[in-house]
N, C-alpha and C positions, 0 to 999 in steps of 0.2 A: 754255824759253819756247816757247809754242805760238802759232802764227799763227792768228788768228781771221778776219781778212779782209785782203785786199790788193785795192784797188779803184781804178779810174780814175774820177774824179769826173765826174758828169753835171750838167746844168743844175739838175735837181731836187735833186740832192745839195747844191749850193751855195746854192740859193735857198730851200729848204723843209726838207728832212730828209735824213738819210743812210740809204739802203737798206742793210740788213744781211743777210748770207747766212743763210738758214734752217738749213743744216747746222751752223752754229756756235752755235746757241742752247743747246746742251748746256753751254756755258761759263758760263752764268748760272743762278743758282738763282731761278727764277720761282716765287713762292709759289702754291700750288694755288688756283685760282679767280681769280687776278690776271692782268692783261694787260700789266703793266709792272714793270720793276725799275730802280732807280737804281744807278749805279756811277761810281766815280771813276777817271780815267785820267790818267797823268802824261805830259807831252810831253818833247821832247828838251832843253828848258831847265828841266826839273823843275817846270813850272807844272802845277797840278792843275785838271782839268776835270770838272764834274759832268754826266754824260750820263744820258739816260733811254732805255732800250731797251723798245720796246712792240710788241705784236702786236694784231691786231683781236680775236682770240678763239681759244682753243685748238681749237675744233671747226670753225673756218672753214677750208675747204680752200684758200682763196685768201689765207691769211695771209701778209703780207709784213712781216717785222720792220723797224722803222725806229729810228734813233737821233735824239733831239731833245735837249732840255735846253740845255746850253751849246754845242751843235753849231754854231748859226749865229754865235755869238760867236767860236768857234774859227775858223770860215771867215773872218770879218772880220779878226780879229787876225792871221791868217797870210796874208791876201790871196790866198786860194785861188781857182783858176779851173777851168773845165771842162778836163779832161785831166790835171790834177794827180793825184797818187796818195796814197791814205791807207792806212796800215797800222795794225792793232790787234792787240796780243799779250796773252796771259794767262800769268802766271807764278805758280806756287804755291811758297810758301816757308814758313819757320818762323813768320812773322808772319801768314800767311794768303795770300789771293789778291791779286795786284797786276795792274793793267791798264796798258799803255803804248800811246800813240798817237803816230804820226809822219806828217807830211805831207811829200811830196817833189814836186819839179818837175824836168822834164827841161830841162837847159841844155847846149847844145852837145853833145847826144847822151849826156849823163850825168845820172843821177838824183841830185839833191842835196837835203839836208834843208831844209825851209822853217822858219826859226826864228820 
């Protein structure tokens, strides 16, 4: 399992879209000439979320990849707040590529899963 991102959530992340790290774009097959790809990620309770990873344009030097789609619903369902942590993994198996997403909150000094 490969970690694609581990990020502390900002206000923009929980109100608009999730900023995605450019170095992890390799993990998604973006069709040539396209600026977005859809993918499904499973959370810790096995619920599936449909996310959209998009970039402004492959020739734009200021490209900042973002995740939208079910992202804001994920934030609402989990009750996420600024400072919570999000983790996204990619796992390649016999049946293909699988993505997993987990939200965590620090409680009494320990990071715990947000169900």
